PDB file of N, H, CA, C and O in Angstrom:
ATOM      1  N   UNK A   1     118.134  93.522 115.844  1.00  0.00           N
ATOM      2  CA  UNK A   1     118.975  94.744 116.401  1.00  0.00           C
ATOM      3  C   UNK A   1     119.438  95.551 115.171  1.00  0.00           C
ATOM      4  O   UNK A   1     119.240  96.765 115.186  1.00  0.00           O
ATOM      5  N   UNK A   2     120.009  95.009 114.157  1.00  0.00           N
ATOM      6  H   UNK A   2     120.170  94.022 114.144  1.00  0.00           H
ATOM      7  CA  UNK A   2     120.373  95.693 112.894  1.00  0.00           C
ATOM      8  C   UNK A   2     119.305  96.661 112.340  1.00  0.00           C
ATOM      9  O   UNK A   2     119.561  97.818 112.007  1.00  0.00           O
ATOM     10  N   UNK A   3     118.118  96.102 112.273  1.00  0.00           N
ATOM     11  H   UNK A   3     117.911  95.162 112.544  1.00  0.00           H
ATOM     12  CA  UNK A   3     116.885  96.775 111.738  1.00  0.00           C
ATOM     13  C   UNK A   3     116.478  97.935 112.548  1.00  0.00           C
ATOM     14  O   UNK A   3     116.008  98.925 111.988  1.00  0.00           O
ATOM     15  N   UNK A   4     116.625  97.886 113.847  1.00  0.00           N
ATOM     16  H   UNK A   4     117.006  97.081 114.303  1.00  0.00           H
ATOM     17  CA  UNK A   4     116.389  98.980 114.762  1.00  0.00           C
ATOM     18  C   UNK A   4     117.498 100.128 114.469  1.00  0.00           C
ATOM     19  O   UNK A   4     117.148 101.306 114.395  1.00  0.00           O
ATOM     20  N   UNK A   5     118.699  99.777 114.324  1.00  0.00           N
ATOM     21  H   UNK A   5     118.983  98.820 114.384  1.00  0.00           H
ATOM     22  CA  UNK A   5     119.635 100.786 114.065  1.00  0.00           C
ATOM     23  C   UNK A   5     119.489 101.553 112.634  1.00  0.00           C
ATOM     24  O   UNK A   5     119.688 102.759 112.492  1.00  0.00           O
ATOM     25  N   UNK A   6     119.142 100.732 111.689  1.00  0.00           N
ATOM     26  H   UNK A   6     118.980  99.752 111.804  1.00  0.00           H
ATOM     27  CA  UNK A   6     118.990 101.270 110.307  1.00  0.00           C
ATOM     28  C   UNK A   6     117.659 102.189 110.495  1.00  0.00           C
ATOM     29  O   UNK A   6     117.616 103.326 110.025  1.00  0.00           O
ATOM     30  N   UNK A   7     116.753 101.707 111.097  1.00  0.00           N
ATOM     31  H   UNK A   7     116.788 100.783 111.478  1.00  0.00           H
ATOM     32  CA  UNK A   7     115.430 102.584 111.284  1.00  0.00           C
ATOM     33  C   UNK A   7     115.765 103.993 111.939  1.00  0.00           C
ATOM     34  O   UNK A   7     115.281 105.042 111.513  1.00  0.00           O
ATOM     35  N   UNK A   8     116.551 103.924 112.908  1.00  0.00           N
ATOM     36  H   UNK A   8     116.944 103.072 113.254  1.00  0.00           H
ATOM     37  CA  UNK A   8     116.870 105.082 113.552  1.00  0.00           C
ATOM     38  C   UNK A   8     117.847 106.030 112.725  1.00  0.00           C
ATOM     39  O   UNK A   8     117.750 107.252 112.838  1.00  0.00           O
ATOM     40  N   UNK A   9     118.704 105.492 111.968  1.00  0.00           N
ATOM     41  H   UNK A   9     118.783 104.500 111.877  1.00  0.00           H
ATOM     42  CA  UNK A   9     119.522 106.309 110.995  1.00  0.00           C
ATOM     43  C   UNK A   9     118.569 106.900 110.018  1.00  0.00           C
ATOM     44  O   UNK A   9     118.639 108.092 109.716  1.00  0.00           O
ATOM     45  N   UNK A  10     117.663 106.078 109.506  1.00  0.00           N
ATOM     46  H   UNK A  10     117.606 105.110 109.750  1.00  0.00           H
ATOM     47  CA  UNK A  10     116.650 106.646 108.491  1.00  0.00           C
ATOM     48  C   UNK A  10     115.800 107.908 108.972  1.00  0.00           C
ATOM     49  O   UNK A  10     115.551 108.920 108.317  1.00  0.00           O
ATOM     50  N   UNK A  11     115.428 107.611 110.231  1.00  0.00           N
ATOM     51  H   UNK A  11     115.630 106.789 110.763  1.00  0.00           H
ATOM     52  CA  UNK A  11     114.508 108.594 110.787  1.00  0.00           C
ATOM     53  C   UNK A  11     115.312 109.914 111.073  1.00  0.00           C
ATOM     54  O   UNK A  11     114.794 111.018 110.910  1.00  0.00           O
ATOM     55  N   UNK A  12     116.601 109.746 111.506  1.00  0.00           N
ATOM     56  H   UNK A  12     117.023 108.849 111.638  1.00  0.00           H
ATOM     57  CA  UNK A  12     117.440 110.816 111.931  1.00  0.00           C
ATOM     58  C   UNK A  12     117.761 111.627 110.543  1.00  0.00           C
ATOM     59  O   UNK A  12     117.763 112.858 110.541  1.00  0.00           O
ATOM     60  N   UNK A  13     118.015 110.909 109.436  1.00  0.00           N
ATOM     61  H   UNK A  13     118.013 109.909 109.437  1.00  0.00           H
ATOM     62  CA  UNK A  13     118.351 111.579 108.311  1.00  0.00           C
ATOM     63  C   UNK A  13     117.244 112.224 107.560  1.00  0.00           C
ATOM     64  O   UNK A  13     117.413 113.286 106.961  1.00  0.00           O
ATOM     65  N   UNK A  14     115.977 111.516 107.592  1.00  0.00           N
ATOM     66  H   UNK A  14     115.840 110.653 108.078  1.00  0.00           H
ATOM     67  CA  UNK A  14     114.826 112.227 106.909  1.00  0.00           C
ATOM     68  C   UNK A  14     113.995 113.041 107.697  1.00  0.00           C
ATOM     69  O   UNK A  14     113.274 113.906 107.199  1.00  0.00           O
ATOM     70  N   UNK A  15     114.062 112.792 108.991  1.00  0.00           N
ATOM     71  H   UNK A  15     114.648 112.089 109.395  1.00  0.00           H
ATOM     72  CA  UNK A  15     113.198 113.565 109.981  1.00  0.00           C
ATOM     73  C   UNK A  15     111.767 113.036 109.953  1.00  0.00           C
ATOM     74  O   UNK A  15     111.310 112.506 108.941  1.00  0.00           O
ATOM     75  N   UNK A  16     111.065 113.188 111.080  1.00  0.00           N
ATOM     76  H   UNK A  16     111.436 113.619 111.903  1.00  0.00           H
ATOM     77  CA  UNK A  16     109.644 112.773 111.125  1.00  0.00           C
ATOM     78  C   UNK A  16     108.892 113.582 112.108  1.00  0.00           C
ATOM     79  O   UNK A  16     109.476 114.070 113.076  1.00  0.00           O
ATOM     80  N   UNK A  17     107.700 113.740 111.919  1.00  0.00           N
ATOM     81  H   UNK A  17     107.227 113.344 111.133  1.00  0.00           H
ATOM     82  CA  UNK A  17     106.702 114.581 112.752  1.00  0.00           C
ATOM     83  C   UNK A  17     106.772 113.916 114.101  1.00  0.00           C
ATOM     84  O   UNK A  17     106.733 114.666 115.077  1.00  0.00           O
ATOM     85  N   UNK A  18     106.869 112.610 114.302  1.00  0.00           N
ATOM     86  H   UNK A  18     106.900 112.000 113.510  1.00  0.00           H
ATOM     87  CA  UNK A  18     106.771 111.870 115.630  1.00  0.00           C
ATOM     88  C   UNK A  18     107.968 112.228 116.548  1.00  0.00           C
ATOM     89  O   UNK A  18     107.839 112.411 117.759  1.00  0.00           O
ATOM     90  N   UNK A  19     109.246 112.323 115.822  1.00  0.00           N
ATOM     91  H   UNK A  19     109.352 112.175 114.838  1.00  0.00           H
ATOM     92  CA  UNK A  19     110.446 112.651 116.561  1.00  0.00           C
ATOM     93  C   UNK A  19     110.740 114.145 116.809  1.00  0.00           C
ATOM     94  O   UNK A  19     111.535 114.533 117.665  1.00  0.00           O
ATOM     95  N   UNK A  20     110.011 114.976 115.967  1.00  0.00           N
ATOM     96  H   UNK A  20     109.364 114.660 115.273  1.00  0.00           H
ATOM     97  CA  UNK A  20     110.314 116.313 115.906  1.00  0.00           C
ATOM     98  C   UNK A  20     111.619 116.722 115.326  1.00  0.00           C
ATOM     99  O   UNK A  20     112.157 117.803 115.562  1.00  0.00           O
ATOM    100  N   UNK A  21     112.118 115.748 114.516  1.00  0.00           N
ATOM    101  H   UNK A  21     111.681 114.869 114.325  1.00  0.00           H
ATOM    102  CA  UNK A  21     113.624 116.053 113.914  1.00  0.00           C
ATOM    103  C   UNK A  21     113.384 116.346 112.471  1.00  0.00           C
ATOM    104  O   UNK A  21     112.975 115.497 111.679  1.00  0.00           O
ATOM    105  N   UNK A  22     113.667 117.635 112.149  1.00  0.00           N
ATOM    106  H   UNK A  22     114.000 118.325 112.792  1.00  0.00           H
ATOM    107  CA  UNK A  22     113.789 118.073 110.700  1.00  0.00           C
ATOM    108  C   UNK A  22     115.010 118.821 110.568  1.00  0.00           C
ATOM    109  O   UNK A  22     115.410 119.529 111.492  1.00  0.00           O
ATOM    110  N   UNK A  23     115.680 118.700 109.384  1.00  0.00           N
ATOM    111  H   UNK A  23     115.355 118.125 108.633  1.00  0.00           H
ATOM    112  CA  UNK A  23     116.864 119.574 109.192  1.00  0.00           C
ATOM    113  C   UNK A  23     116.552 121.127 108.927  1.00  0.00           C
ATOM    114  O   UNK A  23     115.446 121.584 108.636  1.00  0.00           O
ATOM    115  N   UNK A  24     117.578 121.746 109.064  1.00  0.00           N
ATOM    116  H   UNK A  24     118.476 121.375 109.300  1.00  0.00           H
ATOM    117  CA  UNK A  24     117.472 123.147 108.810  1.00  0.00           C
ATOM    118  C   UNK A  24     116.900 124.223 109.859  1.00  0.00           C
ATOM    119  O   UNK A  24     116.536 123.871 110.981  1.00  0.00           O
ATOM    120  N   UNK A  25     116.852 125.389 109.477  1.00  0.00           N
ATOM    121  H   UNK A  25     117.147 125.676 108.566  1.00  0.00           H
ATOM    122  CA  UNK A  25     116.425 126.576 110.296  1.00  0.00           C
ATOM    123  C   UNK A  25     114.795 126.351 110.570  1.00  0.00           C
ATOM    124  O   UNK A  25     114.055 125.875 109.709  1.00  0.00           O
ATOM    125  N   UNK A  26     114.367 126.744 111.829  1.00  0.00           N
ATOM    126  H   UNK A  26     114.968 127.131 112.528  1.00  0.00           H
ATOM    127  CA  UNK A  26     112.933 126.661 111.955  1.00  0.00           C
ATOM    128  C   UNK A  26     112.258 127.987 111.183  1.00  0.00           C
ATOM    129  O   UNK A  26     112.799 129.092 111.139  1.00  0.00           O
ATOM    130  N   UNK A  27     111.170 127.705 110.680  1.00  0.00           N
ATOM    131  H   UNK A  27     110.730 126.807 110.716  1.00  0.00           H
ATOM    132  CA  UNK A  27     110.187 128.722 110.140  1.00  0.00           C
ATOM    133  C   UNK A  27     108.808 128.439 110.657  1.00  0.00           C
ATOM    134  O   UNK A  27     108.379 127.340 111.008  1.00  0.00           O
ATOM    135  N   UNK A  28     108.170 129.597 110.652  1.00  0.00           N
ATOM    136  H   UNK A  28     108.518 130.490 110.366  1.00  0.00           H
ATOM    137  CA  UNK A  28     106.814 129.673 111.447  1.00  0.00           C
ATOM    138  C   UNK A  28     105.643 129.887 110.307  1.00  0.00           C
ATOM    139  O   UNK A  28     105.741 130.759 109.444  1.00  0.00           O
ATOM    140  N   UNK A  29     104.527 128.990 110.407  1.00  0.00           N
ATOM    141  H   UNK A  29     104.447 128.282 111.109  1.00  0.00           H
ATOM    142  CA  UNK A  29     103.652 129.181 109.544  1.00  0.00           C
ATOM    143  C   UNK A  29     102.249 129.416 110.325  1.00  0.00           C
ATOM    144  O   UNK A  29     101.846 128.803 111.314  1.00  0.00           O
ATOM    145  N   UNK A  30     101.636 130.433 109.640  1.00  0.00           N
ATOM    146  H   UNK A  30     101.963 130.931 108.836  1.00  0.00           H
ATOM    147  CA  UNK A  30     100.374 130.774 110.218  1.00  0.00           C
ATOM    148  C   UNK A  30      99.424 131.308 109.137  1.00  0.00           C
ATOM    149  O   UNK A  30      99.858 131.804 108.097  1.00  0.00           O
ATOM    150  N   UNK A  31      97.991 131.183 109.438  1.00  0.00           N
ATOM    151  H   UNK A  31      97.639 130.780 110.283  1.00  0.00           H
ATOM    152  CA  UNK A  31      96.987 131.527 108.524  1.00  0.00           C
ATOM    153  C   UNK A  31      96.964 133.184 108.507  1.00  0.00           C
ATOM    154  O   UNK A  31      97.171 133.786 109.560  1.00  0.00           O
ATOM    155  N   UNK A  32      96.735 133.820 107.412  1.00  0.00           N
ATOM    156  H   UNK A  32      96.567 133.331 106.556  1.00  0.00           H
ATOM    157  CA  UNK A  32      96.554 135.079 107.326  1.00  0.00           C
ATOM    158  C   UNK A  32      95.482 135.367 106.134  1.00  0.00           C
ATOM    159  O   UNK A  32      95.160 134.463 105.362  1.00  0.00           O
ATOM    160  N   UNK A  33      94.992 136.580 106.040  1.00  0.00           N
ATOM    161  H   UNK A  33      95.253 137.314 106.667  1.00  0.00           H
ATOM    162  CA  UNK A  33      94.144 136.975 105.145  1.00  0.00           C
ATOM    163  C   UNK A  33      94.631 138.058 104.234  1.00  0.00           C
ATOM    164  O   UNK A  33      95.085 139.089 104.729  1.00  0.00           O
ATOM    165  N   UNK A  34      94.565 137.889 102.874  1.00  0.00           N
ATOM    166  H   UNK A  34      94.196 137.051 102.472  1.00  0.00           H
ATOM    167  CA  UNK A  34      95.029 138.879 101.896  1.00  0.00           C
ATOM    168  C   UNK A  34      93.886 139.035 100.915  1.00  0.00           C
ATOM    169  O   UNK A  34      93.412 138.118 100.244  1.00  0.00           O
ATOM    170  N   UNK A  35      93.513 140.248 100.909  1.00  0.00           N
ATOM    171  H   UNK A  35      93.898 140.993 101.454  1.00  0.00           H
ATOM    172  CA  UNK A  35      92.332 140.807  99.956  1.00  0.00           C
ATOM    173  C   UNK A  35      91.033 139.860 100.073  1.00  0.00           C
ATOM    174  O   UNK A  35      90.324 139.492  99.136  1.00  0.00           O
ATOM    175  N   UNK A  36      90.898 139.577 101.322  1.00  0.00           N
ATOM    176  H   UNK A  36      91.474 139.876 102.083  1.00  0.00           H
ATOM    177  CA  UNK A  36      89.666 138.589 101.801  1.00  0.00           C
ATOM    178  C   UNK A  36      89.898 137.259 101.492  1.00  0.00           C
ATOM    179  O   UNK A  36      88.939 136.496 101.615  1.00  0.00           O
ATOM    180  N   UNK A  37      91.172 136.723 101.042  1.00  0.00           N
ATOM    181  H   UNK A  37      91.950 137.343 100.942  1.00  0.00           H
ATOM    182  CA  UNK A  37      91.388 135.392 100.731  1.00  0.00           C
ATOM    183  C   UNK A  37      92.293 134.738 101.741  1.00  0.00           C
ATOM    184  O   UNK A  37      93.382 135.240 102.018  1.00  0.00           O
ATOM    185  N   UNK A  38      91.844 133.585 102.317  1.00  0.00           N
ATOM    186  H   UNK A  38      90.959 133.178 102.092  1.00  0.00           H
ATOM    187  CA  UNK A  38      92.713 133.004 103.415  1.00  0.00           C
ATOM    188  C   UNK A  38      93.970 132.336 102.688  1.00  0.00           C
ATOM    189  O   UNK A  38      93.891 131.652 101.668  1.00  0.00           O
ATOM    190  N   UNK A  39      95.085 132.631 103.347  1.00  0.00           N
ATOM    191  H   UNK A  39      95.149 133.187 104.176  1.00  0.00           H
ATOM    192  CA  UNK A  39      96.364 132.107 102.824  1.00  0.00           C
ATOM    193  C   UNK A  39      97.228 131.633 104.007  1.00  0.00           C
ATOM    194  O   UNK A  39      96.914 132.012 105.136  1.00  0.00           O
ATOM    195  N   UNK A  40      98.307 130.821 103.828  1.00  0.00           N
ATOM    196  H   UNK A  40      98.562 130.513 102.911  1.00  0.00           H
ATOM    197  CA  UNK A  40      99.350 130.505 104.861  1.00  0.00           C
ATOM    198  C   UNK A  40     100.488 131.245 104.520  1.00  0.00           C
ATOM    199  O   UNK A  40     100.921 131.329 103.371  1.00  0.00           O
ATOM    200  N   UNK A  41     101.005 131.816 105.562  1.00  0.00           N
ATOM    201  H   UNK A  41     100.653 131.748 106.496  1.00  0.00           H
ATOM    202  CA  UNK A  41     102.259 132.740 105.422  1.00  0.00           C
ATOM    203  C   UNK A  41     103.436 131.912 106.085  1.00  0.00           C
ATOM    204  O   UNK A  41     103.232 131.211 107.076  1.00  0.00           O
ATOM    205  N   UNK A  42     104.650 132.028 105.498  1.00  0.00           N
ATOM    206  H   UNK A  42     104.816 132.597 104.693  1.00  0.00           H
ATOM    207  CA  UNK A  42     105.706 131.345 106.088  1.00  0.00           C
ATOM    208  C   UNK A  42     106.835 132.408 106.518  1.00  0.00           C
ATOM    209  O   UNK A  42     107.271 133.181 105.665  1.00  0.00           O
ATOM    210  N   UNK A  43     107.272 132.443 107.745  1.00  0.00           N
ATOM    211  H   UNK A  43     106.918 131.815 108.438  1.00  0.00           H
ATOM    212  CA  UNK A  43     108.133 133.341 108.250  1.00  0.00           C
ATOM    213  C   UNK A  43     109.477 132.764 108.886  1.00  0.00           C
ATOM    214  O   UNK A  43     109.444 131.688 109.482  1.00  0.00           O
ATOM    215  N   UNK A  44     110.579 133.441 108.763  1.00  0.00           N
ATOM    216  H   UNK A  44     110.605 134.316 108.279  1.00  0.00           H
ATOM    217  CA  UNK A  44     111.778 133.005 109.502  1.00  0.00           C
ATOM    218  C   UNK A  44     111.571 133.210 110.847  1.00  0.00           C
ATOM    219  O   UNK A  44     110.575 133.778 111.296  1.00  0.00           O
ATOM    220  N   UNK A  45     112.660 132.678 111.642  1.00  0.00           N
ATOM    221  H   UNK A  45     113.469 132.216 111.278  1.00  0.00           H
ATOM    222  CA  UNK A  45     112.517 132.809 113.104  1.00  0.00           C
ATOM    223  C   UNK A  45     112.905 134.129 113.530  1.00  0.00           C
ATOM    224  O   UNK A  45     112.786 134.388 114.727  1.00  0.00           O
ATOM    225  N   UNK A  46     113.391 135.087 112.669  1.00  0.00           N
ATOM    226  H   UNK A  46     113.488 134.876 111.697  1.00  0.00           H
ATOM    227  CA  UNK A  46     113.587 136.463 112.794  1.00  0.00           C
ATOM    228  C   UNK A  46     112.435 137.299 112.432  1.00  0.00           C
ATOM    229  O   UNK A  46     112.505 138.500 112.689  1.00  0.00           O
ATOM    230  N   UNK A  47     111.416 136.838 111.886  1.00  0.00           N
ATOM    231  H   UNK A  47     111.359 135.862 111.677  1.00  0.00           H
ATOM    232  CA  UNK A  47     110.216 137.471 111.472  1.00  0.00           C
ATOM    233  C   UNK A  47     110.070 137.906 110.049  1.00  0.00           C
ATOM    234  O   UNK A  47     109.134 138.614 109.679  1.00  0.00           O
ATOM    235  N   UNK A  48     111.029 137.460 109.244  1.00  0.00           N
ATOM    236  H   UNK A  48     111.790 136.884 109.545  1.00  0.00           H
ATOM    237  CA  UNK A  48     111.032 137.783 107.867  1.00  0.00           C
ATOM    238  C   UNK A  48     109.995 136.915 107.135  1.00  0.00           C
ATOM    239  O   UNK A  48     109.878 135.699 107.289  1.00  0.00           O
ATOM    240  N   UNK A  49     109.249 137.695 106.310  1.00  0.00           N
ATOM    241  H   UNK A  49     109.345 138.683 106.184  1.00  0.00           H
ATOM    242  CA  UNK A  49     108.252 136.897 105.353  1.00  0.00           C
ATOM    243  C   UNK A  49     109.075 136.198 104.253  1.00  0.00           C
ATOM    244  O   UNK A  49     109.888 136.761 103.519  1.00  0.00           O
ATOM    245  N   UNK A  50     108.801 135.104 104.245  1.00  0.00           N
ATOM    246  H   UNK A  50     108.140 134.648 104.841  1.00  0.00           H
ATOM    247  CA  UNK A  50     109.546 134.164 103.432  1.00  0.00           C
ATOM    248  C   UNK A  50     108.576 133.669 102.188  1.00  0.00           C
ATOM    249  O   UNK A  50     109.096 133.326 101.127  1.00  0.00           O
ATOM    250  N   UNK A  51     107.314 133.651 102.347  1.00  0.00           N
ATOM    251  H   UNK A  51     106.892 133.931 103.209  1.00  0.00           H
ATOM    252  CA  UNK A  51     106.322 133.112 101.215  1.00  0.00           C
ATOM    253  C   UNK A  51     104.939 132.970 101.586  1.00  0.00           C
ATOM    254  O   UNK A  51     104.643 133.091 102.775  1.00  0.00           O
ATOM    255  N   UNK A  52     104.067 132.734 100.739  1.00  0.00           N
ATOM    256  H   UNK A  52     104.307 132.636  99.773  1.00  0.00           H
ATOM    257  CA  UNK A  52     102.824 132.498 100.789  1.00  0.00           C
ATOM    258  C   UNK A  52     102.453 131.076 100.214  1.00  0.00           C
ATOM    259  O   UNK A  52     103.065 130.611  99.252  1.00  0.00           O
ATOM    260  N   UNK A  53     101.318 130.335 100.908  1.00  0.00           N
ATOM    261  H   UNK A  53     100.821 130.713 101.689  1.00  0.00           H
ATOM    262  CA  UNK A  53     100.906 129.236 100.195  1.00  0.00           C
ATOM    263  C   UNK A  53      99.309 129.172 100.321  1.00  0.00           C
ATOM    264  O   UNK A  53      98.711 129.756 101.225  1.00  0.00           O
ATOM    265  N   UNK A  54      98.714 128.459  99.396  1.00  0.00           N
ATOM    266  H   UNK A  54      99.199 127.985  98.661  1.00  0.00           H
ATOM    267  CA  UNK A  54      97.199 128.383  99.468  1.00  0.00           C
ATOM    268  C   UNK A  54      96.721 127.365 100.544  1.00  0.00           C
ATOM    269  O   UNK A  54      95.523 127.378 100.826  1.00  0.00           O
ATOM    270  N   UNK A  55      97.452 126.585 101.099  1.00  0.00           N
ATOM    271  H   UNK A  55      98.425 126.574 100.870  1.00  0.00           H
ATOM    272  CA  UNK A  55      97.065 125.737 102.055  1.00  0.00           C
ATOM    273  C   UNK A  55      98.218 125.481 103.035  1.00  0.00           C
ATOM    274  O   UNK A  55      99.410 125.624 102.764  1.00  0.00           O
ATOM    275  N   UNK A  56      97.663 125.048 104.317  1.00  0.00           N
ATOM    276  H   UNK A  56      96.694 124.932 104.538  1.00  0.00           H
ATOM    277  CA  UNK A  56      98.783 124.715 105.338  1.00  0.00           C
ATOM    278  C   UNK A  56      99.626 123.562 104.877  1.00  0.00           C
ATOM    279  O   UNK A  56     100.844 123.678 105.012  1.00  0.00           O
ATOM    280  N   UNK A  57      99.127 122.442 104.340  1.00  0.00           N
ATOM    281  H   UNK A  57      98.138 122.348 104.231  1.00  0.00           H
ATOM    282  CA  UNK A  57      99.831 121.444 103.836  1.00  0.00           C
ATOM    283  C   UNK A  57     100.871 121.856 102.890  1.00  0.00           C
ATOM    284  O   UNK A  57     101.998 121.379 103.029  1.00  0.00           O
ATOM    285  N   UNK A  58     100.611 122.747 101.871  1.00  0.00           N
ATOM    286  H   UNK A  58      99.696 123.134 101.758  1.00  0.00           H
ATOM    287  CA  UNK A  58     101.487 123.208 100.864  1.00  0.00           C
ATOM    288  C   UNK A  58     102.751 123.952 101.696  1.00  0.00           C
ATOM    289  O   UNK A  58     103.935 123.737 101.436  1.00  0.00           O
ATOM    290  N   UNK A  59     102.356 124.711 102.567  1.00  0.00           N
ATOM    291  H   UNK A  59     101.394 124.885 102.778  1.00  0.00           H
ATOM    292  CA  UNK A  59     103.368 125.735 103.150  1.00  0.00           C
ATOM    293  C   UNK A  59     104.362 124.792 103.977  1.00  0.00           C
ATOM    294  O   UNK A  59     105.580 124.971 103.978  1.00  0.00           O
ATOM    295  N   UNK A  60     103.640 123.650 104.764  1.00  0.00           N
ATOM    296  H   UNK A  60     102.651 123.505 104.763  1.00  0.00           H
ATOM    297  CA  UNK A  60     104.622 122.858 105.432  1.00  0.00           C
ATOM    298  C   UNK A  60     105.473 122.101 104.336  1.00  0.00           C
ATOM    299  O   UNK A  60     106.695 122.074 104.478  1.00  0.00           O
ATOM    300  N   UNK A  61     104.922 121.528 103.325  1.00  0.00           N
ATOM    301  H   UNK A  61     103.929 121.551 103.210  1.00  0.00           H
ATOM    302  CA  UNK A  61     105.711 120.768 102.446  1.00  0.00           C
ATOM    303  C   UNK A  61     106.777 121.542 101.746  1.00  0.00           C
ATOM    304  O   UNK A  61     107.854 121.015 101.466  1.00  0.00           O
ATOM    305  N   UNK A  62     106.484 122.850 101.442  1.00  0.00           N
ATOM    306  H   UNK A  62     105.609 123.278 101.670  1.00  0.00           H
ATOM    307  CA  UNK A  62     107.480 123.758 100.886  1.00  0.00           C
ATOM    308  C   UNK A  62     108.650 123.967 101.864  1.00  0.00           C
ATOM    309  O   UNK A  62     109.823 124.013 101.494  1.00  0.00           O
ATOM    310  N   UNK A  63     108.268 124.081 103.060  1.00  0.00           N
ATOM    311  H   UNK A  63     107.315 124.043 103.360  1.00  0.00           H
ATOM    312  CA  UNK A  63     109.338 124.388 104.078  1.00  0.00           C
ATOM    313  C   UNK A  63     110.109 123.103 104.260  1.00  0.00           C
ATOM    314  O   UNK A  63     111.335 123.206 104.290  1.00  0.00           O
ATOM    315  N   UNK A  64     109.639 122.067 104.368  1.00  0.00           N
ATOM    316  H   UNK A  64     108.643 121.983 104.343  1.00  0.00           H
ATOM    317  CA  UNK A  64     110.559 120.707 104.428  1.00  0.00           C
ATOM    318  C   UNK A  64     111.395 120.528 103.168  1.00  0.00           C
ATOM    319  O   UNK A  64     112.563 120.141 103.170  1.00  0.00           O
ATOM    320  N   UNK A  65     110.713 120.835 102.139  1.00  0.00           N
ATOM    321  H   UNK A  65     109.764 121.150 102.138  1.00  0.00           H
ATOM    322  CA  UNK A  65     111.406 120.563 100.673  1.00  0.00           C
ATOM    323  C   UNK A  65     112.713 121.535 100.602  1.00  0.00           C
ATOM    324  O   UNK A  65     113.735 121.303  99.957  1.00  0.00           O
ATOM    325  N   UNK A  66     112.433 122.743 101.456  1.00  0.00           N
ATOM    326  H   UNK A  66     111.602 122.932 101.980  1.00  0.00           H
ATOM    327  CA  UNK A  66     113.691 123.608 101.294  1.00  0.00           C
ATOM    328  C   UNK A  66     114.564 123.566 102.406  1.00  0.00           C
ATOM    329  O   UNK A  66     115.212 124.561 102.731  1.00  0.00           O
ATOM    330  N   UNK A  67     114.639 122.359 103.091  1.00  0.00           N
ATOM    331  H   UNK A  67     114.112 121.551 102.827  1.00  0.00           H
ATOM    332  CA  UNK A  67     115.358 122.147 104.404  1.00  0.00           C
ATOM    333  C   UNK A  67     115.275 122.994 105.600  1.00  0.00           C
ATOM    334  O   UNK A  67     116.203 123.352 106.324  1.00  0.00           O
ATOM    335  N   UNK A  68     113.841 123.299 105.712  1.00  0.00           N
ATOM    336  H   UNK A  68     113.087 123.008 105.123  1.00  0.00           H
ATOM    337  CA  UNK A  68     113.581 124.123 106.886  1.00  0.00           C
ATOM    338  C   UNK A  68     112.605 123.322 107.907  1.00  0.00           C
ATOM    339  O   UNK A  68     111.929 122.369 107.521  1.00  0.00           O
ATOM    340  N   UNK A  69     112.596 123.717 109.023  1.00  0.00           N
ATOM    341  H   UNK A  69     113.146 124.491 109.336  1.00  0.00           H
ATOM    342  CA  UNK A  69     111.787 123.168 110.151  1.00  0.00           C
ATOM    343  C   UNK A  69     110.597 123.793 110.411  1.00  0.00           C
ATOM    344  O   UNK A  69     110.608 124.754 111.180  1.00  0.00           O
ATOM    345  N   UNK A  70     109.446 123.384 109.853  1.00  0.00           N
ATOM    346  H   UNK A  70     109.437 122.603 109.228  1.00  0.00           H
ATOM    347  CA  UNK A  70     108.137 124.170 110.006  1.00  0.00           C
ATOM    348  C   UNK A  70     107.478 123.826 111.347  1.00  0.00           C
ATOM    349  O   UNK A  70     107.353 122.715 111.861  1.00  0.00           O
ATOM    350  N   UNK A  71     107.062 125.092 111.826  1.00  0.00           N
ATOM    351  H   UNK A  71     107.164 125.995 111.409  1.00  0.00           H
ATOM    352  CA  UNK A  71     106.452 125.195 113.127  1.00  0.00           C
ATOM    353  C   UNK A  71     105.059 125.838 112.938  1.00  0.00           C
ATOM    354  O   UNK A  71     105.012 126.817 112.193  1.00  0.00           O
ATOM    355  N   UNK A  72     103.928 125.413 113.517  1.00  0.00           N
ATOM    356  H   UNK A  72     103.966 124.618 114.123  1.00  0.00           H
ATOM    357  CA  UNK A  72     102.604 126.220 113.434  1.00  0.00           C
ATOM    358  C   UNK A  72     102.669 127.408 114.532  1.00  0.00           C
ATOM    359  O   UNK A  72     103.237 127.293 115.618  1.00  0.00           O
ATOM    360  N   UNK A  73     102.090 128.404 114.142  1.00  0.00           N
ATOM    361  H   UNK A  73     101.629 128.498 113.260  1.00  0.00           H
ATOM    362  CA  UNK A  73     101.781 129.605 114.902  1.00  0.00           C
ATOM    363  C   UNK A  73     100.433 129.767 114.983  1.00  0.00           C
ATOM    364  O   UNK A  73      99.792 129.968 113.952  1.00  0.00           O
ATOM    365  N   UNK A  74      99.844 129.705 116.159  1.00  0.00           N
ATOM    366  H   UNK A  74     100.365 129.541 116.996  1.00  0.00           H
ATOM    367  CA  UNK A  74      98.382 129.828 116.398  1.00  0.00           C
ATOM    368  C   UNK A  74      97.909 131.420 116.667  1.00  0.00           C
ATOM    369  O   UNK A  74      96.726 131.685 116.881  1.00  0.00           O
TER     370      UNK A  74
END
């Protein structure tokens, strides 16, 4: 029982894709093309462009590292 409680606390604090729990504001990540190169753009929930990444994984990692909640936009 104690292990279950600690696992739940760890999951709530660190977040996980399985539970959909991440700290911070949502940001949206989508692929774009700039000068013929594929990139991944990160946008705030209000549409403000926050940054670019060379891969989807890097964009998601940067969002999580900056306490944001990444969401894919198709």
